[in-house]
All heavy atoms as TSV, in Angstrom:
chain	resi	resn	atom	element	x	y	z
A	1	MET	N	N	113.426	77.982	125.848
A	1	MET	CA	C	114.759	78.408	125.488
A	1	MET	C	C	114.721	79.766	124.807
A	1	MET	O	O	115.540	80.612	125.096
A	1	MET	CB	C	115.400	77.345	124.592
A	1	MET	CG	C	116.791	77.666	124.189
A	1	MET	SD	S	117.894	77.527	125.589
A	1	MET	CE	C	119.383	77.171	124.784
A	2	ASP	N	N	113.768	79.955	123.884
A	2	ASP	CA	C	113.657	81.246	123.209
A	2	ASP	C	C	113.399	82.374	124.206
A	2	ASP	O	O	113.983	83.453	124.099
A	2	ASP	CB	C	112.541	81.220	122.164
A	2	ASP	CG	C	112.903	80.385	120.956
A	2	ASP	OD1	O	114.120	80.256	120.681
A	2	ASP	OD2	O	111.992	79.863	120.304
A	3	TRP	N	N	112.523	82.098	125.183
A	3	TRP	CA	C	112.216	83.113	126.184
A	3	TRP	C	C	113.472	83.487	126.958
A	3	TRP	O	O	113.735	84.674	127.200
A	3	TRP	CB	C	111.136	82.604	127.144
A	3	TRP	CG	C	110.804	83.610	128.200
A	3	TRP	CD1	C	109.919	84.643	128.091
A	3	TRP	CD2	C	111.359	83.682	129.515
A	3	TRP	NE1	N	109.889	85.358	129.255
A	3	TRP	CE2	C	110.769	84.793	130.149
A	3	TRP	CE3	C	112.288	82.926	130.208
A	3	TRP	CZ2	C	111.087	85.160	131.462
A	3	TRP	CZ3	C	112.607	83.298	131.507
A	3	TRP	CH2	C	112.011	84.397	132.125
A	4	CYS	N	N	114.257	82.494	127.346
A	4	CYS	CA	C	115.505	82.751	128.088
A	4	CYS	C	C	116.458	83.615	127.268
A	4	CYS	O	O	117.047	84.567	127.786
A	4	CYS	CB	C	116.196	81.440	128.462
A	4	CYS	SG	S	115.321	80.494	129.702
A	5	LEU	N	N	116.605	83.291	125.994
A	5	LEU	CA	C	117.496	84.068	125.137
A	5	LEU	C	C	117.000	85.505	124.975
A	5	LEU	O	O	117.785	86.448	124.995
A	5	LEU	CB	C	117.654	83.399	123.780
A	5	LEU	CG	C	118.444	82.092	123.781
A	5	LEU	CD1	C	118.429	81.461	122.397
A	5	LEU	CD2	C	119.861	82.316	124.251
A	6	GLU	N	N	115.681	85.667	124.826
A	6	GLU	CA	C	115.122	87.016	124.717
A	6	GLU	C	C	115.384	87.819	125.980
A	6	GLU	O	O	115.725	89.003	125.919
A	6	GLU	CB	C	113.628	86.948	124.436
A	6	GLU	CG	C	113.286	86.522	123.023
A	6	GLU	CD	C	111.786	86.387	122.821
A	6	GLU	OE1	O	111.006	87.039	123.543
A	6	GLU	OE2	O	111.405	85.614	121.925
A	7	GLN	N	N	115.225	87.180	127.132
A	7	GLN	CA	C	115.471	87.869	128.394
A	7	GLN	C	C	116.934	88.279	128.513
A	7	GLN	O	O	117.246	89.383	128.948
A	7	GLN	CB	C	115.077	86.982	129.588
A	7	GLN	CG	C	113.598	86.684	129.669
A	7	GLN	CD	C	112.764	87.936	129.799
A	7	GLN	OE1	O	113.035	88.800	130.616
A	7	GLN	NE2	N	111.743	88.050	128.961
A	8	LEU	N	N	117.823	87.389	128.119
A	8	LEU	CA	C	119.253	87.709	128.175
A	8	LEU	C	C	119.605	88.841	127.223
A	8	LEU	O	O	120.433	89.693	127.535
A	8	LEU	CB	C	120.084	86.469	127.844
A	8	LEU	CG	C	120.128	85.396	128.921
A	8	LEU	CD1	C	120.817	84.148	128.382
A	8	LEU	CD2	C	120.825	85.912	130.162
A	9	GLU	N	N	118.988	88.849	126.057
A	9	GLU	CA	C	119.282	89.892	125.077
A	9	GLU	C	C	118.800	91.264	125.530
A	9	GLU	O	O	119.377	92.282	125.167
A	9	GLU	CB	C	118.675	89.534	123.716
A	9	GLU	CG	C	119.407	88.395	123.043
A	9	GLU	CD	C	118.714	87.891	121.790
A	9	GLU	OE1	O	117.532	88.252	121.553
A	9	GLU	OE2	O	119.356	87.129	121.055
A	10	THR	N	N	117.739	91.300	126.347
A	10	THR	CA	C	117.233	92.586	126.805
A	10	THR	C	C	118.031	93.138	127.986
A	10	THR	O	O	117.939	94.323	128.279
A	10	THR	CB	C	115.746	92.487	127.210
A	10	THR	OG1	O	115.605	91.522	128.249
A	10	THR	CG2	C	114.889	92.109	126.014
A	11	LEU	N	N	118.786	92.282	128.638
A	11	LEU	CA	C	119.639	92.764	129.724
A	11	LEU	C	C	120.733	93.644	129.145
A	11	LEU	O	O	121.261	93.373	128.069
A	11	LEU	CB	C	120.292	91.591	130.465
A	11	LEU	CG	C	119.371	90.673	131.257
A	11	LEU	CD1	C	120.175	89.499	131.802
A	11	LEU	CD2	C	118.724	91.433	132.394
A	12	GLN	N	N	121.077	94.658	129.864
A	12	GLN	CA	C	122.162	95.510	129.394
A	12	GLN	C	C	123.457	94.994	129.996
A	12	GLN	O	O	123.754	95.226	131.162
A	12	GLN	CB	C	121.908	96.959	129.780
A	12	GLN	CG	C	120.710	97.523	129.065
A	12	GLN	CD	C	120.653	99.030	129.182
A	12	GLN	OE1	O	121.505	99.643	129.809
A	12	GLN	NE2	N	119.650	99.615	128.578
A	13	THR	N	N	124.185	94.280	129.185
A	13	THR	CA	C	125.458	93.719	129.623
A	13	THR	C	C	126.536	94.125	128.643
A	13	THR	O	O	126.259	94.567	127.541
A	13	THR	CB	C	125.411	92.176	129.688
A	13	THR	OG1	O	125.178	91.679	128.380
A	13	THR	CG2	C	124.323	91.695	130.619
A	14	ARG	N	N	127.745	93.966	129.039
A	14	ARG	CA	C	128.871	94.276	128.162
A	14	ARG	C	C	129.183	93.133	127.214
A	14	ARG	O	O	129.882	93.314	126.241
A	14	ARG	CB	C	130.122	94.578	128.995
A	14	ARG	CG	C	129.988	95.825	129.807
A	14	ARG	CD	C	131.253	96.111	130.528
A	14	ARG	NE	N	130.936	96.801	131.760
A	14	ARG	CZ	C	131.780	97.024	132.719
A	14	ARG	NH1	N	133.019	96.600	132.616
A	14	ARG	NH2	N	131.414	97.655	133.805
A	15	ARG	N	N	128.700	91.947	127.525
A	15	ARG	CA	C	128.988	90.790	126.696
A	15	ARG	C	C	127.736	90.346	125.962
A	15	ARG	O	O	126.632	90.460	126.462
A	15	ARG	CB	C	129.504	89.640	127.565
A	15	ARG	CG	C	130.806	89.967	128.259
A	15	ARG	CD	C	131.335	88.799	129.021
A	15	ARG	NE	N	130.378	88.437	130.074
A	15	ARG	CZ	C	130.492	87.379	130.833
A	15	ARG	NH1	N	131.497	86.560	130.684
A	15	ARG	NH2	N	129.600	87.110	131.755
A	16	SER	N	N	127.938	89.783	124.774
A	16	SER	CA	C	126.807	89.283	124.004
A	16	SER	C	C	126.328	87.952	124.583
A	16	SER	O	O	127.047	87.285	125.336
A	16	SER	CB	C	127.215	89.084	122.543
A	16	SER	OG	O	128.108	87.990	122.441
A	17	VAL	N	N	125.113	87.588	124.212
A	17	VAL	CA	C	124.559	86.306	124.661
A	17	VAL	C	C	125.429	85.171	124.158
A	17	VAL	O	O	125.712	84.213	124.884
A	17	VAL	CB	C	123.098	86.147	124.169
A	17	VAL	CG1	C	122.573	84.757	124.478
A	17	VAL	CG2	C	122.220	87.191	124.815
A	18	GLY	N	N	125.888	85.269	122.920
A	18	GLY	CA	C	126.750	84.228	122.360
A	18	GLY	C	C	128.043	84.086	123.141
A	18	GLY	O	O	128.511	82.975	123.385
A	19	GLU	N	N	128.618	85.205	123.536
A	19	GLU	CA	C	129.858	85.165	124.313
A	19	GLU	C	C	129.622	84.543	125.688
A	19	GLU	O	O	130.423	83.741	126.156
A	19	GLU	CB	C	130.416	86.576	124.467
A	19	GLU	CG	C	131.751	86.631	125.182
A	19	GLU	CD	C	132.255	88.048	125.358
A	19	GLU	OE1	O	131.663	88.995	124.802
A	19	GLU	OE2	O	133.255	88.211	126.059
A	20	MET	N	N	128.487	84.897	126.326
A	20	MET	CA	C	128.173	84.309	127.629
A	20	MET	C	C	127.965	82.802	127.509
A	20	MET	O	O	128.445	82.029	128.338
A	20	MET	CB	C	126.943	84.978	128.231
A	20	MET	CG	C	127.202	86.392	128.702
A	20	MET	SD	S	125.834	87.109	129.627
A	20	MET	CE	C	124.663	87.449	128.325
A	21	ALA	N	N	127.252	82.369	126.462
A	21	ALA	CA	C	127.019	80.935	126.253
A	21	ALA	C	C	128.326	80.218	125.958
A	21	ALA	O	O	128.574	79.120	126.468
A	21	ALA	CB	C	126.027	80.726	125.115
A	22	SER	N	N	129.173	80.832	125.162
A	22	SER	CA	C	130.470	80.236	124.832
A	22	SER	C	C	131.333	80.084	126.079
A	22	SER	O	O	131.947	79.038	126.301
A	22	SER	CB	C	131.181	81.099	123.792
A	22	SER	OG	O	132.460	80.589	123.519
A	23	ASN	N	N	131.364	81.106	126.906
A	23	ASN	CA	C	132.146	81.041	128.145
A	23	ASN	C	C	131.626	79.961	129.085
A	23	ASN	O	O	132.400	79.247	129.711
A	23	ASN	CB	C	132.160	82.395	128.849
A	23	ASN	CG	C	133.050	83.390	128.151
A	23	ASN	OD1	O	133.940	83.026	127.397
A	23	ASN	ND2	N	132.800	84.660	128.381
A	24	LYS	N	N	130.301	79.838	129.176
A	24	LYS	CA	C	129.703	78.800	130.022
A	24	LYS	C	C	130.090	77.409	129.512
A	24	LYS	O	O	130.480	76.538	130.278
A	24	LYS	CB	C	128.177	78.954	130.036
A	24	LYS	CG	C	127.447	77.901	130.810
A	24	LYS	CD	C	127.721	77.985	132.282
A	24	LYS	CE	C	126.846	77.006	133.041
A	24	LYS	NZ	N	127.089	77.038	134.460
A	25	PHE	N	N	130.006	77.221	128.190
A	25	PHE	CA	C	130.377	75.934	127.609
A	25	PHE	C	C	131.847	75.618	127.887
A	25	PHE	O	O	132.198	74.500	128.248
A	25	PHE	CB	C	130.117	75.940	126.098
A	25	PHE	CG	C	130.584	74.685	125.419
A	25	PHE	CD1	C	129.845	73.525	125.506
A	25	PHE	CD2	C	131.775	74.663	124.718
A	25	PHE	CE1	C	130.269	72.358	124.897
A	25	PHE	CE2	C	132.216	73.503	124.101
A	25	PHE	CZ	C	131.459	72.352	124.191
A	26	LYS	N	N	132.703	76.614	127.731
A	26	LYS	CA	C	134.133	76.408	127.963
A	26	LYS	C	C	134.418	76.042	129.421
A	26	LYS	O	O	135.250	75.174	129.694
A	26	LYS	CB	C	134.919	77.655	127.572
A	26	LYS	CG	C	134.939	77.882	126.078
A	26	LYS	CD	C	135.578	79.217	125.743
A	26	LYS	CE	C	135.498	79.512	124.267
A	26	LYS	NZ	N	136.077	80.833	123.943
A	27	ARG	N	N	133.704	76.691	130.351
A	27	ARG	CA	C	133.887	76.346	131.771
A	27	ARG	C	C	133.453	74.913	132.042
A	27	ARG	O	O	134.118	74.171	132.766
A	27	ARG	CB	C	133.118	77.315	132.665
A	27	ARG	CG	C	133.789	78.660	132.835
A	27	ARG	CD	C	133.149	79.482	133.945
A	27	ARG	NE	N	131.729	79.721	133.746
A	27	ARG	CZ	C	131.214	80.738	133.071
A	27	ARG	NH1	N	132.006	81.616	132.514
A	27	ARG	NH2	N	129.909	80.864	132.957
A	28	MET	N	N	132.314	74.521	131.460
A	28	MET	CA	C	131.824	73.153	131.648
A	28	MET	C	C	132.797	72.136	131.052
A	28	MET	O	O	133.096	71.111	131.673
A	28	MET	CB	C	130.435	73.002	131.028
A	28	MET	CG	C	129.366	73.769	131.752
A	28	MET	SD	S	127.778	73.844	130.878
A	28	MET	CE	C	127.395	72.131	130.625
A	29	LEU	N	N	133.296	72.413	129.848
A	29	LEU	CA	C	134.247	71.519	129.206
A	29	LEU	C	C	135.535	71.435	130.019
A	29	LEU	O	O	136.082	70.353	130.228
A	29	LEU	CB	C	134.551	71.975	127.783
A	29	LEU	CG	C	135.547	71.123	127.003
A	29	LEU	CD1	C	135.043	69.686	126.871
A	29	LEU	CD2	C	135.801	71.730	125.634
A	30	ASN	N	N	136.000	72.562	130.499
A	30	ASN	CA	C	137.204	72.591	131.328
A	30	ASN	C	C	137.040	71.722	132.570
A	30	ASN	O	O	137.937	70.969	132.946
A	30	ASN	CB	C	137.505	74.034	131.737
A	30	ASN	CG	C	138.883	74.468	131.366
A	30	ASN	OD1	O	139.704	73.666	130.963
A	30	ASN	ND2	N	139.125	75.742	131.499
A	31	ARG	N	N	135.877	71.839	133.214
A	31	ARG	CA	C	135.605	71.054	134.423
A	31	ARG	C	C	135.629	69.560	134.101
A	31	ARG	O	O	136.228	68.763	134.832
A	31	ARG	CB	C	134.262	71.473	135.008
A	31	ARG	CG	C	133.943	70.802	136.317
A	31	ARG	CD	C	132.674	71.339	136.969
A	31	ARG	NE	N	131.570	71.503	136.041
A	31	ARG	CZ	C	130.924	72.647	135.843
A	31	ARG	NH1	N	131.268	73.734	136.485
A	31	ARG	NH2	N	129.924	72.707	134.980
A	32	GLU	N	N	135.003	69.179	132.991
A	32	GLU	CA	C	134.976	67.770	132.604
A	32	GLU	C	C	136.376	67.262	132.243
A	32	GLU	O	O	136.743	66.145	132.589
A	32	GLU	CB	C	134.013	67.550	131.443
A	32	GLU	CG	C	132.561	67.768	131.812
A	32	GLU	CD	C	132.098	66.872	132.943
A	32	GLU	OE1	O	132.439	65.673	132.956
A	32	GLU	OE2	O	131.371	67.376	133.823
A	33	LEU	N	N	137.153	68.065	131.518
A	33	LEU	CA	C	138.511	67.647	131.153
A	33	LEU	C	C	139.398	67.521	132.383
A	33	LEU	O	O	140.226	66.614	132.465
A	33	LEU	CB	C	139.128	68.631	130.160
A	33	LEU	CG	C	138.542	68.607	128.754
A	33	LEU	CD1	C	139.185	69.689	127.902
A	33	LEU	CD2	C	138.694	67.241	128.108
A	34	THR	N	N	139.219	68.420	133.337
A	34	THR	CA	C	139.992	68.329	134.577
A	34	THR	C	C	139.657	67.037	135.314
A	34	THR	O	O	140.544	66.313	135.758
A	34	THR	CB	C	139.709	69.544	135.473
A	34	THR	OG1	O	140.110	70.724	134.784
A	34	THR	CG2	C	140.470	69.450	136.781
A	35	HIS	N	N	138.362	66.744	135.413
A	35	HIS	CA	C	137.931	65.508	136.074
A	35	HIS	C	C	138.463	64.286	135.330
A	35	HIS	O	O	138.982	63.346	135.957
A	35	HIS	CB	C	136.412	65.453	136.158
A	35	HIS	CG	C	135.893	64.192	136.759
A	35	HIS	ND1	N	136.056	63.888	138.093
A	35	HIS	CD2	C	135.234	63.143	136.210
A	35	HIS	CE1	C	135.519	62.703	138.341
A	35	HIS	NE2	N	135.016	62.231	137.211
A	36	LEU	N	N	138.371	64.302	134.016
A	36	LEU	CA	C	138.855	63.187	133.204
A	36	LEU	C	C	140.352	62.980	133.385
A	36	LEU	O	O	140.832	61.851	133.517
A	36	LEU	CB	C	138.536	63.429	131.732
A	36	LEU	CG	C	138.932	62.338	130.736
A	36	LEU	CD1	C	138.179	61.048	131.039
A	36	LEU	CD2	C	138.651	62.796	129.317
A	37	SER	N	N	141.102	64.062	133.436
A	37	SER	CA	C	142.556	63.943	133.554
A	37	SER	C	C	142.974	63.429	134.928
A	37	SER	O	O	144.064	62.879	135.076
A	37	SER	CB	C	143.237	65.280	133.263
A	37	SER	OG	O	142.971	66.211	134.281
A	38	GLU	N	N	142.124	63.585	135.926
A	38	GLU	CA	C	142.448	63.130	137.280
A	38	GLU	C	C	142.055	61.682	137.533
A	38	GLU	O	O	142.467	61.097	138.525
A	38	GLU	CB	C	141.758	64.029	138.304
A	38	GLU	CG	C	142.295	65.441	138.308
A	38	GLU	CD	C	141.487	66.385	139.177
A	38	GLU	OE1	O	140.374	66.002	139.599
A	38	GLU	OE2	O	141.957	67.498	139.421
A	39	THR	N	N	141.269	61.072	136.635
A	39	THR	CA	C	140.746	59.736	136.901
A	39	THR	C	C	141.732	58.615	136.600
A	39	THR	O	O	141.778	57.634	137.323
A	39	THR	CB	C	139.448	59.477	136.116
A	39	THR	OG1	O	139.704	59.666	134.723
A	39	THR	CG2	C	138.342	60.410	136.565
A	40	SER	N	N	142.504	58.750	135.531
A	40	SER	CA	C	143.426	57.678	135.159
A	40	SER	C	C	144.458	58.206	134.180
A	40	SER	O	O	144.343	59.320	133.666
A	40	SER	CB	C	142.658	56.522	134.512
A	40	SER	OG	O	142.116	56.936	133.271
A	41	ARG	N	N	145.441	57.389	133.891
A	41	ARG	CA	C	146.469	57.784	132.923
A	41	ARG	C	C	145.854	57.955	131.535
A	41	ARG	O	O	146.146	58.915	130.837
A	41	ARG	CB	C	147.584	56.740	132.890
A	41	ARG	CG	C	148.655	57.051	131.847
A	41	ARG	CD	C	149.972	56.368	132.140
A	41	ARG	NE	N	150.902	56.394	131.045
A	41	ARG	CZ	C	151.502	57.476	130.572
A	41	ARG	NH1	N	151.224	58.637	131.094
A	41	ARG	NH2	N	152.364	57.404	129.576
A	42	SER	N	N	144.986	57.025	131.146
A	42	SER	CA	C	144.366	57.150	129.825
A	42	SER	C	C	143.441	58.358	129.781
A	42	SER	O	O	143.354	59.047	128.760
A	42	SER	CB	C	143.615	55.871	129.446
A	42	SER	OG	O	142.575	55.614	130.366
A	43	GLY	N	N	142.754	58.640	130.875
A	43	GLY	CA	C	141.915	59.832	130.947
A	43	GLY	C	C	142.744	61.089	130.804
A	43	GLY	O	O	142.339	62.046	130.146
A	44	ASN	N	N	143.910	61.084	131.403
A	44	ASN	CA	C	144.820	62.215	131.291
A	44	ASN	C	C	145.284	62.387	129.847
A	44	ASN	O	O	145.378	63.504	129.341
A	44	ASN	CB	C	146.021	62.030	132.221
A	44	ASN	CG	C	146.908	63.245	132.253
A	44	ASN	OD1	O	146.422	64.366	132.273
A	44	ASN	ND2	N	148.204	63.026	132.250
A	45	GLN	N	N	145.573	61.270	129.176
A	45	GLN	CA	C	146.016	61.339	127.782
A	45	GLN	C	C	144.916	61.882	126.876
A	45	GLN	O	O	145.182	62.706	125.995
A	45	GLN	CB	C	146.474	59.962	127.309
A	45	GLN	CG	C	147.762	59.504	127.964
A	45	GLN	CD	C	148.076	58.056	127.650
A	45	GLN	OE1	O	147.202	57.258	127.345
A	45	GLN	NE2	N	149.369	57.711	127.732
A	46	VAL	N	N	143.683	61.440	127.087
A	46	VAL	CA	C	142.557	61.917	126.291
A	46	VAL	C	C	142.346	63.410	126.543
A	46	VAL	O	O	142.177	64.197	125.614
A	46	VAL	CB	C	141.267	61.126	126.611
A	46	VAL	CG1	C	140.047	61.785	125.984
A	46	VAL	CG2	C	141.403	59.688	126.159
A	47	SER	N	N	142.380	63.804	127.802
A	47	SER	CA	C	142.204	65.204	128.155
A	47	SER	C	C	143.294	66.073	127.542
A	47	SER	O	O	143.030	67.154	127.004
A	47	SER	CB	C	142.218	65.355	129.677
A	47	SER	OG	O	142.127	66.698	130.038
A	48	GLU	N	N	144.527	65.592	127.593
A	48	GLU	CA	C	145.650	66.335	127.014
A	48	GLU	C	C	145.491	66.450	125.498
A	48	GLU	O	O	145.731	67.512	124.925
A	48	GLU	CB	C	146.966	65.653	127.367
A	48	GLU	CG	C	148.175	66.472	126.998
A	48	GLU	CD	C	149.455	65.870	127.541
A	48	GLU	OE1	O	149.540	65.638	128.757
A	48	GLU	OE2	O	150.359	65.623	126.724
A	49	TYR	N	N	145.072	65.381	124.845
A	49	TYR	CA	C	144.861	65.408	123.397
A	49	TYR	C	C	143.795	66.444	123.024
A	49	TYR	O	O	143.976	67.244	122.108
A	49	TYR	CB	C	144.455	64.026	122.881
A	49	TYR	CG	C	144.068	64.043	121.427
A	49	TYR	CD1	C	145.037	64.061	120.428
A	49	TYR	CD2	C	142.732	64.073	121.040
A	49	TYR	CE1	C	144.684	64.105	119.086
A	49	TYR	CE2	C	142.372	64.118	119.703
A	49	TYR	CZ	C	143.358	64.131	118.733
A	49	TYR	OH	O	142.999	64.175	117.411
A	50	ILE	N	N	142.661	66.428	123.724
A	50	ILE	CA	C	141.584	67.382	123.436
A	50	ILE	C	C	142.064	68.808	123.675
A	50	ILE	O	O	141.814	69.702	122.867
A	50	ILE	CB	C	140.336	67.071	124.291
A	50	ILE	CG1	C	139.710	65.750	123.826
A	50	ILE	CG2	C	139.316	68.209	124.209
A	50	ILE	CD1	C	138.613	65.238	124.721
A	51	SER	N	N	142.774	69.019	124.768
A	51	SER	CA	C	143.269	70.358	125.087
A	51	SER	C	C	144.220	70.868	124.014
A	51	SER	O	O	144.126	72.015	123.579
A	51	SER	CB	C	143.977	70.358	126.440
A	51	SER	OG	O	143.075	70.048	127.472
A	52	GLN	N	N	145.138	70.008	123.579
A	52	GLN	CA	C	146.117	70.419	122.577
A	52	GLN	C	C	145.477	70.609	121.202
A	52	GLN	O	O	145.769	71.575	120.498
A	52	GLN	CB	C	147.217	69.370	122.445
A	52	GLN	CG	C	148.134	69.297	123.629
A	52	GLN	CD	C	149.081	68.114	123.512
A	52	GLN	OE1	O	149.285	67.568	122.421
A	52	GLN	NE2	N	149.658	67.701	124.617
A	53	THR	N	N	144.590	69.696	120.830
A	53	THR	CA	C	144.027	69.700	119.488
A	53	THR	C	C	142.960	70.776	119.296
A	53	THR	O	O	142.962	71.473	118.288
A	53	THR	CB	C	143.414	68.324	119.168
A	53	THR	OG1	O	144.417	67.328	119.368
A	53	THR	CG2	C	142.915	68.266	117.740
A	54	PHE	N	N	142.075	70.905	120.262
A	54	PHE	CA	C	140.921	71.772	120.075
A	54	PHE	C	C	140.951	73.059	120.890
A	54	PHE	O	O	140.250	74.002	120.573
A	54	PHE	CB	C	139.631	71.009	120.398
A	54	PHE	CG	C	139.461	69.793	119.551
A	54	PHE	CD1	C	139.647	68.532	120.087
A	54	PHE	CD2	C	139.132	69.901	118.210
A	54	PHE	CE1	C	139.494	67.396	119.300
A	54	PHE	CE2	C	138.981	68.774	117.416
A	54	PHE	CZ	C	139.170	67.521	117.969
A	55	LEU	N	N	141.731	73.081	121.954
A	55	LEU	CA	C	141.705	74.243	122.836
A	55	LEU	C	C	142.958	75.092	122.744
A	55	LEU	O	O	143.059	76.126	123.386
A	55	LEU	CB	C	141.494	73.803	124.286
A	55	LEU	CG	C	140.266	72.922	124.517
A	55	LEU	CD1	C	140.179	72.514	125.972
A	55	LEU	CD2	C	139.006	73.627	124.078
A	56	GLY	N	N	143.947	74.651	121.987
A	56	GLY	CA	C	145.145	75.446	121.791
A	56	GLY	C	C	146.052	75.549	122.997
A	56	GLY	O	O	146.816	76.492	123.115
A	57	GLU	N	N	145.982	74.588	123.919
A	57	GLU	CA	C	146.849	74.624	125.086
A	57	GLU	C	C	148.167	73.932	124.774
A	57	GLU	O	O	148.205	72.954	124.042
A	57	GLU	CB	C	146.177	73.957	126.287
A	57	GLU	CG	C	144.981	74.749	126.779
A	57	GLU	CD	C	144.381	74.177	128.048
A	57	GLU	OE1	O	144.876	73.156	128.547
A	57	GLU	OE2	O	143.419	74.767	128.527
A	58	PRO	N	N	149.267	74.412	125.351
A	58	PRO	CA	C	150.570	73.786	125.115
A	58	PRO	C	C	150.631	72.366	125.679
A	58	PRO	O	O	149.934	72.060	126.643
A	58	PRO	CB	C	151.561	74.683	125.849
A	58	PRO	CG	C	150.795	75.765	126.478
A	58	PRO	CD	C	149.343	75.559	126.213
A	59	PRO	N	N	151.458	71.492	125.093
A	59	PRO	CA	C	151.578	70.109	125.585
A	59	PRO	C	C	152.051	70.078	127.030
A	59	PRO	O	O	152.820	70.925	127.467
A	59	PRO	CB	C	152.638	69.492	124.668
A	59	PRO	CG	C	152.711	70.381	123.483
A	59	PRO	CD	C	152.276	71.749	123.930
A	60	GLY	N	N	151.567	69.075	127.762
A	60	GLY	CA	C	152.014	68.852	129.129
A	60	GLY	C	C	151.289	69.669	130.179
A	60	GLY	O	O	151.530	69.507	131.360
A	61	GLN	N	N	150.372	70.544	129.771
A	61	GLN	CA	C	149.622	71.332	130.733
A	61	GLN	C	C	148.214	70.780	130.846
A	61	GLN	O	O	147.494	70.718	129.864
A	61	GLN	CB	C	149.538	72.794	130.311
A	61	GLN	CG	C	150.774	73.574	130.577
A	61	GLN	CD	C	150.517	75.064	130.370
A	61	GLN	OE1	O	149.703	75.441	129.542
A	61	GLN	NE2	N	151.217	75.877	131.116
A	62	PRO	N	N	147.817	70.372	132.050
A	62	PRO	CA	C	146.442	69.915	132.223
A	62	PRO	C	C	145.494	71.094	132.131
A	62	PRO	O	O	145.898	72.232	132.362
A	62	PRO	CB	C	146.436	69.312	133.633
A	62	PRO	CG	C	147.549	70.007	134.331
A	62	PRO	CD	C	148.574	70.326	133.279
A	63	PRO	N	N	144.235	70.852	131.769
A	63	PRO	CA	C	143.276	71.949	131.724
A	63	PRO	C	C	143.118	72.579	133.094
A	63	PRO	O	O	143.163	71.898	134.112
A	63	PRO	CB	C	141.975	71.297	131.261
A	63	PRO	CG	C	142.198	69.845	131.312
A	63	PRO	CD	C	143.655	69.574	131.440
A	64	LYS	N	N	142.957	73.871	133.119
A	64	LYS	CA	C	142.794	74.596	134.377
A	64	LYS	C	C	141.313	74.724	134.651
A	64	LYS	O	O	140.609	75.412	133.937
A	64	LYS	CB	C	143.448	75.965	134.273
A	64	LYS	CG	C	144.930	75.869	134.039
A	64	LYS	CD	C	145.534	77.211	133.769
A	64	LYS	CE	C	146.998	77.028	133.434
A	64	LYS	NZ	N	147.600	78.228	132.889
A	65	GLY	N	N	140.836	74.045	135.672
A	65	GLY	CA	C	139.419	74.021	135.967
A	65	GLY	C	C	138.831	75.370	136.311
A	65	GLY	O	O	139.384	76.107	137.095
A	66	GLY	N	N	137.673	75.675	135.669
A	66	GLY	CA	C	136.930	76.852	135.999
A	66	GLY	C	C	137.433	78.148	135.412
A	66	GLY	O	O	136.886	79.195	135.689
A	67	GLN	N	N	138.466	78.133	134.617
A	67	GLN	CA	C	138.991	79.364	134.055
A	67	GLN	C	C	138.763	79.378	132.563
A	67	GLN	O	O	139.574	78.902	131.790
A	67	GLN	CB	C	140.467	79.522	134.377
A	67	GLN	CG	C	140.754	79.633	135.853
A	67	GLN	CD	C	142.225	79.786	136.130
A	67	GLN	OE1	O	143.030	79.803	135.230
A	67	GLN	NE2	N	142.568	79.889	137.380
A	68	ALA	N	N	137.660	79.985	132.146
A	68	ALA	CA	C	137.294	79.995	130.730
A	68	ALA	C	C	138.297	80.755	129.880
A	68	ALA	O	O	138.477	80.458	128.714
A	68	ALA	CB	C	135.908	80.619	130.551
A	69	ASP	N	N	138.981	81.718	130.465
A	69	ASP	CA	C	139.925	82.498	129.658
A	69	ASP	C	C	141.170	81.700	129.302
A	69	ASP	O	O	141.966	82.151	128.471
A	69	ASP	CB	C	140.302	83.786	130.373
A	69	ASP	CG	C	140.901	83.573	131.742
A	69	ASP	OD1	O	140.744	82.459	132.279
A	69	ASP	OD2	O	141.499	84.511	132.272
A	70	THR	N	N	141.379	80.513	129.882
A	70	THR	CA	C	142.526	79.709	129.509
A	70	THR	C	C	142.285	78.977	128.195
A	70	THR	O	O	143.212	78.530	127.554
A	70	THR	CB	C	142.882	78.666	130.587
A	70	THR	OG1	O	141.785	77.791	130.755
A	70	THR	CG2	C	143.227	79.351	131.890
A	71	ILE	N	N	141.043	78.872	127.799
A	71	ILE	CA	C	140.692	78.234	126.539
A	71	ILE	C	C	140.626	79.321	125.493
A	71	ILE	O	O	139.768	80.179	125.536
A	71	ILE	CB	C	139.354	77.494	126.626
A	71	ILE	CG1	C	139.436	76.429	127.702
A	71	ILE	CG2	C	138.994	76.890	125.297
A	71	ILE	CD1	C	138.134	75.736	127.962
A	72	THR	N	N	141.524	79.303	124.536
A	72	THR	CA	C	141.594	80.399	123.597
A	72	THR	C	C	140.840	80.149	122.312
A	72	THR	O	O	140.189	81.034	121.795
A	72	THR	CB	C	143.064	80.716	123.254
A	72	THR	OG1	O	143.681	79.521	122.785
A	72	THR	CG2	C	143.792	81.240	124.462
A	73	THR	N	N	140.895	78.929	121.788
A	73	THR	CA	C	140.221	78.677	120.522
A	73	THR	C	C	139.461	77.382	120.594
A	73	THR	O	O	140.033	76.314	120.621
A	73	THR	CB	C	141.232	78.586	119.363
A	73	THR	OG1	O	142.191	77.605	119.680
A	73	THR	CG2	C	141.899	79.906	119.095
A	74	LEU	N	N	138.140	77.494	120.626
A	74	LEU	CA	C	137.330	76.299	120.663
A	74	LEU	C	C	136.356	76.288	119.499
A	74	LEU	O	O	136.186	75.288	118.830
A	74	LEU	CB	C	136.559	76.217	121.978
A	74	LEU	CG	C	135.627	75.035	122.119
A	74	LEU	CD1	C	136.397	73.736	122.033
A	74	LEU	CD2	C	134.868	75.101	123.406
A	75	LEU	N	N	135.713	77.391	119.246
A	75	LEU	CA	C	134.686	77.441	118.210
A	75	LEU	C	C	135.212	78.059	116.948
A	75	LEU	O	O	136.003	78.866	116.882
A	75	LEU	CB	C	133.479	78.230	118.713
A	75	LEU	CG	C	132.862	77.668	119.986
A	75	LEU	CD1	C	131.771	78.588	120.472
A	75	LEU	CD2	C	132.317	76.286	119.746
C-alpha cells in the first residue's frame, strides 16, 4: 500500500492522492447505494436515509450511480 501511495504521489496530476481516494470511495459508495435502493422498499429507505444524512442529497432523490460529484459532503 505504501508503495502504491508513493507511486501516486510522484505522478504529476492536478488532484491530490487524498482527493483521488476520496472520489473513488464516493463512486463505490454511490454504486452500492444505488444497488441497495433498487433491491427493495426497505433498501430504498436505507439508501435514502444515508444519502440525506451523510451525503447532503435532497429528500426523494435516489443516489446517482457513478457520479462522484453528486456527493458533496461525506468526509
